N, C-alpha and C positions, 0 to 999 in steps of 0.2 A: 057857278064857281066851283072849282075842284075841292075847295076847303069844306064845302057844304055837303059833299057826297057822304052818305051813311051806308057803308057796305054791310051786307049780311054774310056771316060766315057760313060756308057750306061744308058739311062734315059727313062722311060715310065711314062707319066703323065696323069692320069685320062683315062687310056686305050689307049692313043696315044703314039706311038714311036716318041719321040722328040729328039733322039740322034743327028740327023743331024741338026734339027732346032735350038736347044738351046745349043748344045755342046760347041760352041765357046764362049758362054756367062758364062760358069761355071768358076768362079774364084777359088773356093775352095769347096771340098766336103769331108765329113768325115762320117765314119760308125763305131759305137761302139756296142760291144756286151759283155755280162757278164754271167758267170755261177758260182755263189757263193752260198754257203749254209748258207743263212740267210733269214729273213723275209722281207728284204728291197731290194732284188734283183731288179735291174732296167731292163726295157725292152730294146730290141735292139733300137738304135736311129740313125737317119740320120740328118745331117746338111748340107745345101747347101747355098753357097753365089753366087749369080748371078749378073753379071754386068748389069746395066740398063741405058746405056748412052742415048738411044733414047726413054726412058720412056715406052717401050713396056709392062713392067710388071705392069704399072699403068692403062693399058687399055686392049688391045687385049689379053694379056697373064696374066690378073689379077688372082692371086691365091685365093683359098678359103680353109678355114679350113675344114677338112674332105676329101679333095682330096687324091686320092690314088697314091702313087709313088712306082715305082720299079726301083732300081738303082744297079749299079755294074760297073766293069771295064772289058774291052777287051784288052788282051795283047798277043802278038805273035799269037799262034793258039788256045788260051784258052779264056774263058769268066767266070768271077767270079761274080755271082749275089748275092746281099746281103739280098734280101728278099722283103717283101711287107710292106710298111709304110703308115701311115695316117698323113697328115699335121695337126699339132695342135698349131703351133706358126708361125706367120708371122710378119716380121718387115721390114720397108722401111728405107733405109739410103740415105741421100743426102750429096753430097760433101765428098767422091765420091758417085755417084749414084749406089746404090746396093739394091738387095732384099735378105733378109736372111730368110731362111725357116728351121724350125725344125719339125721333124716328129718322131713318135714312131711306133714300130712294130704294124701293123694293127690288131685290134680286130674286128672281123666281126660283133659282136653285143656287143659293148662296155658297154652299159647300163646293160645288163644281167650279165656281169662279174663283174662289179664294184658296183652295187647297194647293199646296206646293207639289209640283211634279216635274219630271224630266222627259223631254221628247224633242224631236226635230222635224222641221218642215222644209222641203226642198222645192225650188221653182214654183212658188205659190204667190198668187196675187194678194196684195194687202187686204182687199175686200173679202177674198175667200177665207183668209186666216181670221179676220174679224168675225165673219159669219160662223166659222167653226166654233170659236170661243163663245159667241153669243148663243148659238144653238145648244151648246153643252149646258148652259145656264137657263135654258127655256126662254130665251129672249130673241128679239129681232136685232138686226144690226144695220147701221147706216154709215157709209163713208162719204164724206163730202170733199175730201182732199184728193190729190192725184193717186190713182190706183196703180202703184208701182208693182213690178214683179220682183219678189225677194228670192235671191239665189238660194239662200239657206238661212233659216231662223232656228236658233237653239234655245230651248226652254230648259234651264238647268236648275232644278230644285227651287223653282219660283212659281208663284201663282200665275194663272192665265191672265188675270187682271194686271199684274205687275209687268208681264211680258208685253201686253197691249200698250200700257202706259209708256214703257221703254221705247217701243217702236214709234209711238205717236210723238214722243219728245224728239226722237231722231229726225222725224220729218216735219217738225214744227206744227203739229196738230193737237188741239185739245181733245180730251176724252171725258165723257160723263155718261151716266145712266139716267134716262128720263122716261118715266112711264113704261117700263118694261122693254126699253130699246137701248142698246149699247151704241153710243155715238162716237165716231172719231171724226173730228172736224166740227165746224159751226153748223148747227141744224139749219136747213133751208126753210124758206117761207116765213121768216120772222119779219114783220112789217117794220120799216124804219120809224123812228120817233123824231119829230122836228119840234124844237122848243125855242122860243124867244127868251133870251136872258132877261128881258124886261117883264116876263110873266111871273110876278111874285105870288100869284094865287097857287101856282103849281111848284115853283122852285123855292124851296126854303133856304137852300145853301148850294153854292156852286164854286168849285175851285178848278180853274183851268191853267195849267203851267205853260210857259213858253218852252217849246220843244227844242232841245239841243241836238245838233247833228252828231252822230256817232263817230268814234275814233277810226273805225275800220270801214273802208268803202269796197273792199274786195276780200275774198276768202280763197286761199290756195290750198289744195289738198294733194297728198301723195297716196297712191293706192296701187295695189298689185292687180292687174287685169289678168284673170285666169285664162281667158281665151287667147289673148296675145302673149301671155306668159312674160310680161315685162312690167317694170315700174312706170307708172304714168302720173303726170301732173295735170291737174285741172284747176282753172281759176274761174270764179264766179264774181260778178260785179264789175267794177271799173278796171278794165285791162291796163289802163295807163296809171294806175295808182302807184304811189311811191312805196318803198319797202315798209315805211312806218305805218302806212294805211292798209297793209295787207295782213290779214290774220292767217298764219300758217298752221295747218293741221296735218300731223304726220300719222301714218298707219291708220287712215280712216277705214271704218268697217264696211267697205264697199268693194265689189269685185268686177264692176262693169261700168261703162261710160254713163249709162242711164242712171245707175245708182249714184255715181259721182256727182252728176248734175243735180239730182234731188237733194243729196246730202249737203253739198256746198251751198246751194241756194237757201236751204233750211238754216244752215249755220250763219249765213249772212243776215237772214231775216231775224234770227235770234239775237245777233249782235245789235241790230237796229232797235229791236224791242227793248233790250237792256239799257240802251242809251236814252230811252224815252222816259220822261217823268209821267206819272199817272195823275189823273184828276179825280175828283170826287163830287158827288151830287146827292142832295137830299130832296126828294119830291113828295108832294102831298097827293094822295089818292090817284096815283098813276101806275098802271101795270107795266112792268118792265121785266126783261129776262136777259140772262147772260148771253152774249153773242149778238145782241141787238145793236143795230146801227143807230147812233144818236147824233143828230145834226142840230147845231145851234145857229141862230140868226142874231143879228145885231152885235156881233163880237169884234167888229173892226178887222184888224190884221191878225188876230188870233186864229189858230187852226180851227175850222168849224166842224170837222167830221171826226167822231169818236165812236168807240164800241164799248159796250158794257162787259167788263171782265168778270165781275161778281156782284151780286146784289142780295140784300136782305129786305124783305117786305114784312112789316109788322102792323097788325091790327089789334088795337086794345081800346080800353075805355077812353084813352087820350086821342084816338083817331087812327088814321091809316097813313103810314109813311113808308117810303122806300129809300134805302141808302145804298149807293152803288159806287164801285171803283170803275173808272173808265180809262181806256187807253186810246192813243191816237190811231186813226185809220189812215192808211196810205192813200 
């Protein structure tokens, strides 16, 4: 039974395996990740509360901002590692004596990714631009969406990460940093999770909404085609939609037919996503990750296929739980 699984916390601190040394001092550890299509997507985060009855974290084990952490859980014959994190928040609590650490997914060259700068890129593939930004920060890059060619991209007094998030939002793709890799799109290779809603050993709570159809079934954009030197209209979605069902977008930031197709379809997808309610689930002793497909059985006429939008996994004296927000999959 899932409820009987007793996980062991795995912890590597500044290159040292401290699983045995500090495992007994971990009161609470939580890991959060998110894959949402907007410009405010948060990085993966880690939070640890350590008991400090003998004051060891005030002296021999004193933490420093910038220290690298690797964390996860070991259960049964499996190990689930959450990634590489960099400590950016430290707080000491007295009565009870505790150390509280906050960390974000590690950026190998944080300054290069976050500093504001101005430059422009012409006739560049989205994957190539993503790779340039990732390499500047000492990271790898992965694009799982359509690799469009961008006629011109301007970065004006903004950080490279802000530029990447802006472009990702334009094309309906999530962005995140995981284990030294800059992702645009949902990471591939995540195994789907199938759950029966009758399995109360794993499901503590589940809310699934009835999905309401969106107001718009088509998107029409106006753009200036630089090659043809004329104003062009393009429509995505239902070509027979009434005016009330068509979302009109003027002065779209595109200059070619291919860009118009990608932009319009992304806008239509965003409208559909906005019209959907989200569900939530709380699981016991079950590893899940954002971007993961989640299929439910025994749900009758309810939509069975969902995707994890964000999740928080918590391991404490009270057990191992996962709380997630889920959205409908098409």
